[in-house]
C-alpha positions in Angstrom: 0.0 0.0 0.3 3.2 2.5 0.9 6.0 2.0 -1.8 8.7 3.1 0.8 11.3 1.4 2.9 10.1 -0.7 5.5 12.8 1.1 7.9 11.2 4.0 7.6 7.8 2.5 8.6 8.0 3.4 12.4 4.5 4.0 14.6 5.8 7.7 13.9 6.6 8.2 10.9 4.8 11.4 9.7 2.5 10.2 6.2 2.6 13.8 5.1 6.1 15.3 6.2 8.7 12.6 6.7 6.9 9.5 4.2 6.4 12.7 1.4 2.4 11.4 -0.1 0.7 13.5 -1.5 -2.6 14.3 -1.7 -3.3 10.6 -4.3 -1.4 8.9 -2.6 -3.5 9.9 1.1 -6.3 9.0 -1.2 -4.7 5.4 -1.6 -4.6 5.3 1.7 -8.1 6.1 2.6 -9.3 4.1 0.0 -7.6 1.4 1.3 -8.4 1.3 5.1 -12.1 1.8 3.4 -12.2 -1.2 1.7 -11.3 -3.2 4.8 -14.9 -2.0 6.4 -13.0 1.6 8.3 -15.2 4.0 8.3 -13.4 7.4 8.6 -15.0 10.9 10.1 -13.9 13.6 8.0 -13.3 15.6 10.8 -11.6 13.5 13.6 -10.2 10.1 12.0 -7.6 12.1 9.2 -4.9 9.7 10.0 -0.9 11.8 10.4 1.7 8.9 10.6 1.8 5.1 10.8 0.7 4.5 13.9 -2.6 6.4 13.4 -3.7 4.2 10.2 -2.6 1.2 12.3 -5.4 2.4 15.5 -7.9 3.0 12.9 -7.4 -0.6 11.5 -9.0 -1.3 14.9 -12.1 -0.5 13.2 -12.0 -2.8 10.3 -15.2 -4.6 9.4 -12.7 -7.4 8.2 -9.9 -9.0 11.5 -6.6 -10.7 10.5 -5.8 -7.9 8.2 -2.4 -6.1 8.9 -0.5 -3.5 6.6 1.8 -4.6 3.7 4.7 -2.4 2.3 5.2 -2.4 -1.3 8.3 -4.9 -2.7 9.9 -2.1 -4.7 8.9 -2.5 -8.3 6.7 0.6 -8.5 3.4 1.3 -8.3 1.0 -1.2 -9.9 -1.6 0.0 -12.5 -4.7 1.2 -11.7 -7.8 3.8 -12.8 -8.9 6.5 -9.8 -11.8 3.5 -9.8 -9.6 1.4 -8.0 -7.9 3.3 -5.6 -10.5 5.5 -4.3 -13.6 5.0 -1.8 -15.9 3.4 -3.9 -18.9 5.2 -2.8 -22.3 3.2 -1.5 -24.5 3.1 -4.2 -28.5 2.4 -4.7 -30.2 0.0 -5.4 -31.3 1.2 -8.8 -26.9 0.4 -10.5 -28.0 3.3 -13.5 -28.4 5.8 -10.7 -25.5 8.7 -10.5 -22.8 7.9 -7.2 -22.4 11.6 -5.9 -20.9 10.2 -2.5 -18.7 8.4 -0.6 -18.5 7.6 2.9 -17.8 11.4 4.0 -18.9 14.3 1.0 -21.4 13.7 -0.8 -21.5 16.5 -4.3 -24.8 18.4 -4.7 -25.9 20.6 -7.4 -25.0 24.7 -6.9 -27.9 26.7 -5.1 -28.5 30.3 -4.8 -27.6 30.0 -1.6 -24.4 28.7 -2.1 -23.2 31.5 -4.5 -21.4 33.0 -0.6 -19.8 29.9 -0.1 -18.2 29.8 -3.7 -16.9 32.8 -4.2 -15.0 33.0 -0.9 -13.7 30.0 -2.0 -12.9 31.5 -5.2 -11.5 34.6 -2.9 -9.8 34.0 0.0 -5.9 34.1 0.1 -5.4 30.3 0.9 -7.5 29.1 -1.5 -7.8 31.5 -4.2 -4.4 31.4 -5.6 -5.0 27.5 -6.7 -8.3 28.2 -8.4 -9.9 30.4 -11.0 -8.9 33.6 -10.7 -5.1 33.3 -9.4 -5.2 35.6 -6.8 -7.2 38.4 -8.3 -10.8 38.4 -7.0 -13.5 40.0 -9.1 -16.8 41.1 -8.0 -19.5 39.2 -6.5 -21.3 40.4 -10.1 -19.1 39.1 -11.8 -18.6 36.0 -10.6 -22.1 35.0 -10.5 -22.0 35.8 -14.0 -19.2 33.5 -14.5 -20.3 30.8 -12.7 -21.8 28.7 -15.6 -19.3 29.8 -18.2 -18.5 27.2 -20.5 -19.4 24.2 -17.4 -20.4 21.2 -18.6 -21.6 20.2 -14.7 -20.8 21.2 -11.4 -21.4 20.5 -7.7 -20.7 21.9 -4.2 -19.0 19.0 -2.2 -20.6 18.6 0.8 -19.4 17.5 4.7 -22.2 14.0 5.0 -22.0 14.1 8.8 -23.4 17.7 9.1 -24.4 19.0 5.0 -21.4 22.0 5.5 -20.0 23.1 2.3 -15.7 22.2 2.0 -15.2 21.8 -1.9 -16.4 23.0 -5.5 -15.9 20.2 -8.7 -16.7 21.4 -11.9 -16.1 20.1 -15.5 -15.8 22.7 -18.6 -14.3 23.4 -21.9 -15.9 20.5 -23.1 -16.3 19.0 -26.7 -19.1 16.7 -27.5 -18.1 16.2 -31.3 -14.3 15.2 -30.2 -16.0 13.9 -26.6 -13.9 15.1 -24.4 -14.7 17.6 -21.1 -11.7 19.8 -18.7 -11.8 18.9 -15.0 -11.0 21.3 -12.2 -11.6 20.7 -8.0 -10.8 23.3 -4.9 -11.6 22.4 -1.7 -11.0 24.4 1.9 -7.6 24.4 2.8 -7.8 22.1 5.9 -8.6 19.4 3.4 -5.9 19.7 0.8 -3.6 16.8 1.1 -5.7 14.9 3.5 -6.7 12.5 0.5 -10.4 13.3 1.2 -11.0 15.8 -1.4 -9.0 13.7 -4.1 -11.6 11.2 -3.8 -14.4 12.8 -4.3 -12.7 14.3 -7.3 -12.6 10.9 -8.3 -15.9 10.3 -7.5 -16.9 13.5 -9.7 -14.6 11.6 -12.6 -16.4 8.7 -12.9 -19.5 10.5 -12.7 -18.6 11.9 -15.6 -17.8 9.0 -17.2 -20.9 7.8 -16.3 -23.5 9.9 -17.3 -21.6 11.2 -20.6 -19.9 9.5 -23.6 -16.4 10.9 -23.0 -13.3 9.4 -24.6 -11.0 11.2 -22.1 -10.8 14.1 -18.8 -8.1 17.0 -19.4 -7.1 17.9 -16.4 -5.0 21.8 -16.2 -2.3 21.1 -13.2 0.3 24.4 -12.3 3.3 23.4 -11.8 2.9 25.1 -8.1 0.0 22.0 -7.5 2.0 19.8 -9.3 3.8 18.6 -6.2 -0.1 17.0 -5.1 -1.1 14.9 -7.7 2.7 13.9 -8.6 2.0 10.6 -7.7 -0.9 9.4 -10.0 1.4 9.8 -13.0 1.3 7.0 -15.2 -1.6 5.4 -12.6 -4.0 7.5 -12.7 -3.5 9.9 -15.2 -1.2 10.7 -18.3 0.7 13.9 -18.9 0.2 14.4 -22.5 1.7 18.3 -22.2 3.3 20.2 -20.0 3.2 24.0 -21.2 7.1 25.5 -19.9 7.1 28.9 -18.1 2.5 29.0 -19.1 1.0 30.6 -15.4 3.0 33.6 -13.5 2.1 33.8 -9.6 4.4 35.1 -7.0 6.7 36.4 -8.9 7.6 33.4 -11.0 6.6 31.3 -14.0 5.4 27.7 -13.8 4.9 25.3 -15.8 1.4 24.1 -16.8 0.8 20.5 -17.1 -1.6 19.1 -18.9 -3.0 15.7 -18.0 -5.9 13.0 -19.4 -7.8 10.9 -17.0 -9.3 7.4 -19.1 -12.2 5.5 -18.6 -10.6 2.7 -19.7 -7.1 2.4 -17.6 -6.2 -0.8 -16.2 -8.6 -1.1 -12.9 -10.8 1.9 -14.5 -13.5 -0.7 -15.2 -16.2 0.4 -12.4 -16.6 3.7 -13.9 
């Protein structure tokens, strides 16, 4: 599950700060815990260390399981459907799945505009999102909200319905069968794997609902460290625009990445 030297996996080893697990690697950890029957509370159960993962295993629905260290031969090819926590499905297998045990995705309603505006303009999140640190007026923001949008949802905590993020598909080309995907979440969820799993739920929904050949993601270089572990496993890097974005006094590369529905392990999309 964790592709690291076993000697580094002491109980006190920090998953992010010491083992350098990014958002997608943390999503894999949470997905594995979920597959063992561990139910996570978004507010209390985010594992920080190897010891936290072992403690959460006390809740496992399937006894007699243990953490296994990867054999060092590299990551096993898998698509987003395999590593993410599989959401609970309805009785109708054709019904869209818009939730996982932690978050649910709901349509944008008028009362959500204030939250979405704050998410797009607050210093801790705005530089990663659409306006890149140059907040618009509320009127302009509301007017832009549905421009070139295929579908978008507000991500909410399952436990209390509080809004935590925004997932959006935009720039769709029906004839070429592709669309773009973007997401922003409150800073407390960045790097935990919880937000990444909600994005995986959204990607599965897009492939389930629309006849898409691929989903593109435009990732600026300052966001790349959060997702780089998914390269070649959850998505393909199909282009790098050198020095494309400017922020914080320097130019950054932009990575054009693609998610495919037919990658190994993604058959359930």
